[in-house]
Backbone as numpy.savetxt, mean C-alpha at the origin, in Angstrom:
# Nx Ny Nz CAx CAy CAz Cx Cy Cz
2.53 11.90 6.49 1.85 11.37 6.89 1.28 11.64 8.39
-0.58 11.10 8.11 -1.19 11.74 9.28 -0.92 11.29 10.41
-0.74 11.89 11.97 -0.56 11.46 13.08 -1.86 10.53 13.16
-2.71 10.11 12.92 -3.55 9.10 13.41 -2.96 7.50 12.53
-2.11 7.89 11.46 -2.19 7.14 10.70 -0.43 6.46 11.59
0.29 7.21 11.74 1.60 6.81 12.78 1.27 5.82 13.57
0.30 6.22 14.81 -0.28 5.79 15.79 -0.61 4.21 15.10
-1.55 4.14 14.18 -2.10 3.01 13.75 -0.65 1.71 13.71
0.29 2.49 12.72 1.25 1.55 12.66 2.36 1.26 13.48
2.23 2.27 14.65 2.70 1.89 15.87 2.25 0.54 16.40
0.68 0.58 16.94 0.08 -0.57 17.05 0.53 -1.69 16.83
0.34 -1.48 15.31 0.33 -2.71 14.49 1.56 -3.18 14.55
2.44 -2.63 14.52 4.30 -3.11 14.96 4.52 -3.86 16.46
3.61 -3.18 17.50 3.75 -3.90 18.56 3.13 -5.30 18.91
2.33 -5.08 18.15 1.60 -6.78 17.93 1.60 -7.36 17.50
2.25 -7.13 16.16 3.18 -7.99 15.29 5.04 -8.44 15.91
5.21 -7.94 16.79 6.22 -7.94 17.45 5.59 -8.87 18.72
4.90 -8.72 19.56 4.00 -9.39 20.40 3.93 -10.81 20.30
3.60 -10.90 18.56 3.14 -12.32 18.35 4.22 -12.88 17.35
5.44 -12.57 17.60 6.44 -12.80 16.81 6.45 -13.14 15.06
5.36 -12.03 14.45 5.25 -12.32 13.05 6.53 -10.80 11.95
6.92 -11.73 11.19 7.71 -10.90 10.34 7.29 -9.96 9.26
6.74 -9.07 9.93 6.07 -7.80 8.69 6.81 -6.52 8.48
7.20 -6.35 7.49 7.60 -5.03 6.98 6.72 -3.94 6.74
6.58 -3.00 7.45 5.89 -1.65 7.86 6.85 -0.59 7.29
6.28 0.15 5.61 7.31 1.20 5.47 6.52 2.33 4.45
7.11 3.22 4.72 6.24 4.40 4.14 7.10 5.03 2.91
6.77 5.89 2.20 7.51 6.64 1.09 6.64 6.69 -0.04
7.33 6.89 -1.71 6.64 7.44 -2.39 6.57 6.09 -3.35
4.93 6.11 -3.39 4.54 5.19 -4.38 5.07 4.96 -5.71
5.32 6.01 -6.09 6.03 5.72 -7.73 7.25 5.87 -8.02
7.81 5.71 -6.31 9.31 5.27 -6.61 9.64 4.65 -5.47
9.16 3.07 -5.20 9.29 2.68 -4.17 10.82 1.98 -4.04
10.90 1.64 -2.87 13.20 1.45 -2.66 13.20 0.09 -2.52
12.58 -0.71 -3.04 12.46 -2.35 -3.17 13.58 -3.36 -4.43
13.36 -4.27 -4.39 14.31 -4.98 -5.57 12.81 -5.24 -6.22
13.33 -5.84 -7.22 12.28 -6.33 -8.16 12.32 -7.64 -7.37
10.37 -8.22 -7.23 10.41 -9.42 -6.73 10.59 -9.71 -5.63
10.19 -8.73 -4.64 10.77 -8.35 -2.90 9.97 -9.23 -2.13
8.65 -8.51 -2.72 7.44 -8.80 -1.58 6.70 -10.51 -2.25
6.33 -10.92 -1.07 4.95 -12.53 -1.37 3.39 -11.73 -1.34
3.64 -10.53 -0.60 2.62 -9.67 -0.43 2.25 -8.39 -0.16
1.30 -7.80 -0.96 1.69 -6.25 -0.77 0.33 -6.08 -0.01
-0.20 -5.23 0.80 -1.49 -4.95 1.28 -1.55 -3.37 1.42
-2.45 -2.89 0.55 -2.41 -1.28 0.64 -4.25 -0.62 0.20
-3.98 0.51 1.34 -5.27 0.72 1.52 -5.71 2.02 1.72
-6.98 3.00 0.89 -6.69 4.11 0.74 -5.51 4.95 0.40
-4.38 4.50 -0.65 -4.19 5.32 -1.31 -3.62 5.91 -2.77
-4.43 4.89 -3.38 -4.56 4.91 -5.19 -5.13 6.35 -5.25
-6.60 6.61 -4.88 -7.56 7.74 -5.25 -5.91 9.22 -4.74
-5.15 9.16 -3.91 -4.22 10.23 -4.12 -3.26 10.13 -4.63
-3.03 9.54 -5.88 -2.28 9.45 -6.76 -2.43 10.11 -7.91
-1.18 10.83 -8.17 -1.84 11.77 -9.54 -1.86 9.94 -10.98
-0.80 9.40 -10.89 -0.19 8.60 -11.82 -0.67 7.20 -11.45
-1.79 6.75 -11.38 -1.98 5.33 -10.64 -1.50 4.25 -11.32
-1.42 4.03 -12.69 -1.05 3.59 -13.46 0.41 3.25 -13.10
1.58 3.84 -12.93 2.78 3.93 -12.88 2.84 3.15 -11.18
2.22 3.97 -10.49 1.88 3.17 -9.01 1.61 1.56 -9.06
0.78 1.46 -9.99 0.48 -0.05 -9.89 1.40 -0.98 -10.41
2.24 -0.23 -11.54 3.63 -0.75 -12.00 4.43 -1.27 -11.25
4.48 -0.09 -10.33 5.67 -0.14 -8.94 5.36 -1.72 -8.15
3.76 -1.53 -7.82 3.57 -2.66 -7.37 3.83 -4.42 -7.92
4.13 -4.43 -9.28 3.80 -5.50 -10.02 5.48 -5.53 -9.96
6.27 -4.50 -10.22 8.01 -5.07 -10.07 8.29 -5.41 -8.34
8.20 -4.91 -7.51 8.08 -5.82 -6.47 7.98 -6.63 -5.66
6.58 -7.22 -6.27 5.73 -8.13 -6.02 6.49 -9.88 -6.15
6.93 -10.64 -5.79 7.14 -11.88 -6.64 6.27 -12.28 -7.28
6.53 -13.26 -8.35 5.83 -13.77 -9.20 5.08 -14.59 -8.73
3.26 -15.32 -8.66 2.34 -15.31 -7.98 2.37 -15.00 -6.55
2.71 -13.68 -6.51 2.81 -13.16 -5.08 1.13 -11.92 -5.58
1.29 -11.69 -3.77 -0.53 -11.27 -3.93 -0.81 -9.77 -3.26
-1.19 -9.09 -4.39 -1.98 -7.22 -3.73 -3.09 -7.62 -3.57
-2.92 -6.98 -2.23 -4.43 -6.54 -1.59 -4.45 -4.93 -1.68
-5.37 -4.58 -2.11 -5.65 -3.15 -2.52 -7.01 -2.80 -2.37
-7.38 -1.46 -1.76 -8.33 -1.09 -1.06 -8.43 0.77 -2.11
-9.38 1.35 -2.66 -9.27 2.34 -2.75 -11.00 2.92 -2.72
-11.07 4.24 -2.63 -12.10 4.90 -2.79 -12.04 5.68 -4.04
-13.48 5.50 -4.20 -13.51 6.30 -5.61 -14.96 7.12 -5.52
-15.25 8.28 -6.27 -15.92 9.10 -6.45 -17.59 8.35 -6.34
-17.31 7.27 -6.96 -18.72 6.48 -7.62 -19.14 6.63 -5.91
-18.21 6.01 -5.10 -19.41 5.37 -3.97 -20.09 6.36 -3.35
-20.16 8.45 -3.93 -20.51 8.72 -2.81 -21.57 9.62 -3.80
-21.90 8.77 -5.19 -22.72 9.09 -6.35 -22.54 10.17 -7.55
-20.91 10.30 -7.61 -20.89 10.96 -8.85 -20.12 9.96 -9.43
-19.06 10.57 -10.25 -18.47 9.89 -11.34 -16.70 9.92 -11.27
-16.19 8.81 -10.94 -14.50 9.12 -10.61 -14.06 9.20 -11.51
-12.75 10.87 -11.48 -12.21 11.46 -12.73 -10.84 9.69 -12.65
-10.57 10.19 -14.06 -8.97 9.19 -14.29 -7.78 10.20 -14.61
């Protein structure tokens, strides 16, 4: 993980602790997430899928660990944003 991202994680963890928020921050392989099925109510993911070779598998992992009626908040860059077509 990039040093700037690690710094952001540490700041976010400190803020959550100060506000008594129970939030789980983790890092790992999105294609082999180490959580049981139906584990999370919410998953927030930014700027990840454009770096994953098997996006469908990663999305299936999110679906597996998300509780029924859970919410996935996902943001991803595409090449289209820069005026060219994204490759699948």
